[in-house]
Backbone bond lengths (Angstrom), bond angles and torsions (degrees), N, CA, C in turn:
res aa  C-N    CA-C-N  psi(-1)  N-CA   C-N-CA  omega(-1)  CA-C   N-CA-C  phi
1 M - - - 1.452 - - 1.517 110.22 -
2 G 1.305 115.80 145.87 1.450 120.95 179.04 1.508 111.50 -87.91
3 A 1.306 114.65 -170.05 1.460 120.68 179.35 1.518 109.84 -67.50
4 H 1.321 115.31 141.75 1.457 120.19 178.22 1.522 109.91 -92.19
5 I 1.309 115.28 141.15 1.463 120.73 177.92 1.518 107.86 -73.54
6 T 1.320 116.37 128.13 1.467 121.53 -176.01 1.513 111.96 -111.75
7 Y 1.315 117.20 24.40 1.453 121.49 178.53 1.524 108.96 -141.14
8 Y 1.307 116.09 167.38 1.452 121.85 176.05 1.528 107.06 -91.14
9 P 1.340 118.48 112.20 1.466 120.75 -176.33 1.532 111.62 -60.64
10 C 1.337 115.01 141.13 1.463 120.69 -178.69 1.530 109.04 -132.85
11 I 1.320 115.76 123.33 1.461 121.84 -178.08 1.533 110.47 -59.99
12 S 1.304 116.15 141.62 1.459 122.36 -179.87 1.525 110.82 -73.35
13 T 1.305 115.86 147.00 1.467 120.83 174.16 1.525 111.05 -88.05
14 D 1.332 117.13 1.15 1.463 122.22 -178.14 1.519 112.72 -98.26
15 I 1.334 116.84 21.51 1.461 119.87 178.21 1.525 109.93 -123.78
16 D 1.317 114.64 151.05 1.462 122.08 173.38 1.515 107.50 -113.00
17 I 1.327 116.60 136.66 1.453 122.39 -177.01 1.521 109.23 -115.55
18 N 1.338 115.81 128.00 1.463 122.14 178.26 1.522 109.02 -132.53
19 F 1.319 115.93 132.51 1.457 121.22 179.75 1.523 109.34 -86.19
20 I 1.329 116.54 123.28 1.463 122.51 178.01 1.528 109.25 -82.27
21 D 1.316 116.18 -51.42 1.459 123.36 175.88 1.526 107.01 -158.00
22 E 1.321 117.80 -165.77 1.464 120.59 -175.93 1.523 114.09 -66.70
23 S 1.322 117.28 -19.60 1.463 119.03 -175.63 1.523 114.51 -115.46
24 R 1.345 117.99 -6.07 1.469 119.81 -177.20 1.531 110.80 -132.24
25 V 1.333 113.57 142.34 1.455 121.28 179.77 1.524 107.90 -131.21
26 S 1.322 116.31 134.42 1.461 121.98 177.30 1.527 108.52 -96.82
27 I 1.327 115.22 131.12 1.461 121.29 177.26 1.527 107.19 -117.52
28 Y 1.326 116.55 122.98 1.463 121.56 177.28 1.521 107.83 -108.21
29 N 1.323 115.87 122.29 1.460 121.80 178.04 1.520 107.88 -93.85
30 R 1.316 116.60 112.49 1.473 121.02 -177.87 1.521 112.28 -67.60
31 N 1.322 118.16 -23.70 1.470 120.43 -179.36 1.525 112.27 -71.77
32 D 1.334 117.15 -47.88 1.463 118.91 -179.53 1.527 112.61 -100.80
33 Q 1.339 116.16 -0.94 1.461 123.59 177.34 1.530 112.20 56.82
34 K 1.343 115.15 39.46 1.457 121.16 177.58 1.519 109.38 -117.35
35 S 1.324 115.04 149.52 1.464 121.64 175.27 1.518 109.40 -108.61
36 Y 1.308 115.25 145.57 1.457 122.22 -179.39 1.525 108.15 -133.40
37 L 1.324 117.23 149.08 1.455 122.53 173.20 1.521 108.77 -108.80
38 I 1.327 116.14 132.45 1.455 120.91 175.02 1.528 107.83 -130.06
39 G 1.308 115.85 161.52 1.456 121.39 178.16 1.518 111.62 -83.51
40 H 1.317 115.45 170.50 1.464 120.92 -178.40 1.533 111.62 -62.55
41 A 1.333 117.59 -42.17 1.472 120.36 -179.46 1.527 110.90 -62.30
42 E 1.331 116.74 -38.91 1.466 120.71 177.71 1.527 110.30 -67.97
43 Y 1.338 116.13 -37.78 1.464 120.18 177.74 1.530 111.03 -62.51
44 V 1.322 117.56 -39.55 1.466 120.90 178.69 1.524 109.92 -58.62
45 I 1.320 116.99 -43.89 1.469 121.07 178.87 1.527 109.78 -65.41
46 L 1.329 117.27 -47.88 1.461 121.20 -178.90 1.527 111.21 -60.76
47 S 1.315 117.15 -48.59 1.468 120.47 -175.30 1.520 112.76 -67.61
48 N 1.322 117.15 -22.69 1.461 120.59 177.58 1.523 113.01 -93.63
49 S 1.317 116.84 1.97 1.466 121.66 176.36 1.523 107.14 -83.32
50 N 1.311 115.08 82.06 1.458 121.45 -170.49 1.523 114.27 -108.57
51 G 1.321 116.48 10.50 1.456 119.67 -179.21 1.514 113.07 83.20
52 I 1.326 116.93 -2.42 1.465 122.00 179.84 1.521 110.78 -112.03
53 K 1.325 116.37 -33.82 1.466 120.99 -177.22 1.534 110.95 -87.46
54 S 1.310 115.12 136.86 1.458 121.71 176.29 1.528 109.55 -83.33
55 I 1.317 116.26 173.29 1.460 120.98 175.01 1.528 109.67 -59.84
56 E 1.326 116.55 -38.91 1.461 120.53 178.00 1.529 110.58 -61.05
57 D 1.329 116.74 -43.48 1.470 120.88 177.97 1.526 110.63 -62.10
58 L 1.326 116.64 -44.17 1.464 120.92 -179.04 1.529 111.24 -63.99
59 S 1.329 116.51 -35.49 1.467 119.56 -178.31 1.523 111.87 -68.39
60 R 1.314 117.72 -20.08 1.465 121.12 178.15 1.525 112.37 -79.46
61 L 1.325 117.50 -11.04 1.463 121.42 -176.37 1.520 113.65 -80.56
62 T 1.315 116.94 -20.26 1.465 119.94 -176.59 1.521 110.14 -145.58
63 S 1.290 115.24 145.93 1.467 119.41 174.90 1.520 110.73 -94.38
64 K 1.329 116.39 -1.88 1.468 120.79 -177.62 1.528 112.06 -72.09
65 Y 1.331 117.28 -31.54 1.461 121.76 -174.88 1.515 112.20 -122.96
66 T 1.332 115.27 144.98 1.459 121.06 171.45 1.524 108.27 -80.37
67 Q 1.310 116.51 169.46 1.461 120.70 178.10 1.528 110.46 -60.79
68 E 1.325 117.29 -40.60 1.465 121.21 179.09 1.533 110.67 -63.75
69 Q 1.328 117.21 -40.88 1.466 120.68 178.15 1.526 111.32 -65.94
70 I 1.321 116.96 -36.14 1.467 120.11 178.19 1.521 109.94 -67.21
71 E 1.323 117.61 -38.79 1.466 120.06 175.86 1.532 110.12 -59.04
72 K 1.323 116.98 -44.51 1.466 120.51 178.74 1.521 111.04 -65.14
73 L 1.324 116.62 -38.84 1.455 121.04 177.81 1.527 110.86 -62.94
74 I 1.316 117.18 -43.89 1.468 121.49 178.29 1.526 110.40 -62.30
75 I 1.320 117.12 -40.43 1.475 120.42 177.52 1.524 109.98 -62.86
76 N 1.338 117.06 -42.78 1.472 120.10 176.48 1.517 111.28 -63.04
77 F 1.338 116.95 -43.70 1.464 120.35 177.26 1.528 110.84 -59.41
78 K 1.320 115.89 -41.77 1.468 120.06 179.26 1.528 110.43 -62.97
79 N 1.332 117.19 -43.02 1.466 121.47 179.53 1.526 112.19 -64.85
80 M 1.332 117.13 -27.80 1.462 121.23 178.31 1.529 112.05 -88.70
81 G 1.336 117.04 -2.94 1.452 121.18 178.36 1.521 114.74 86.36
82 F 1.337 117.32 14.46 1.466 120.82 179.53 1.526 112.18 -83.71
83 I 1.328 116.17 -22.01 1.460 123.37 -178.16 1.524 107.32 -119.32
84 N 1.327 116.43 137.84 1.458 120.30 177.16 1.515 110.19 -60.17
85 S 1.325 116.40 148.38 1.462 119.98 178.35 1.523 109.43 -71.71
86 D 1.333 116.21 166.55 1.464 122.05 -175.55 1.517 112.93 -53.03
87 D 1.316 117.64 -36.71 1.455 120.05 -175.61 1.528 113.12 -89.31
88 E 1.324 117.81 0.55 1.459 121.31 178.21 1.514 110.32 -110.06
89 K 1.305 116.51 105.13 1.463 122.26 172.10 1.520 113.69 57.54
90 Q 1.317 117.78 28.39 1.462 119.70 179.23 1.525 108.93 -96.35
91 R 1.291 115.52 137.38 1.452 122.03 177.09 1.520 107.66 -100.93
92 K 1.313 116.54 119.90 1.455 119.97 179.72 1.530 109.79 -68.58
93 K 1.307 115.52 144.08 1.461 120.34 178.01 1.527 109.21 -64.27
94 K 1.300 114.32 141.13 1.467 120.15 176.13 1.520 108.17 -96.05
95 N 1.282 115.57 137.03 1.465 119.98 177.23 1.526 108.23 -94.19
96 F 1.301 115.13 117.09 1.470 120.49 179.98 1.495 109.37 -105.72
């Protein structure tokens, strides 16, 4: 198993989202000025990464991905600039 995400992922405000069709979404990152194509299932995860939902919450939104796959997806989104970095507006998980 890889590293576990210890924060609530939060979508970046530095991206523009455009729907190509029912199955593809274009994401433009204003910081690196690159465009990316993602699928609808990935968009559902990204758009619900609001800084309030945990990885567990996000994994309940789709049956396409396991919790481990969603963690990897969030890490990829973060590397592409779609998710704020840990030190930007991230809320650390509380241990109850």
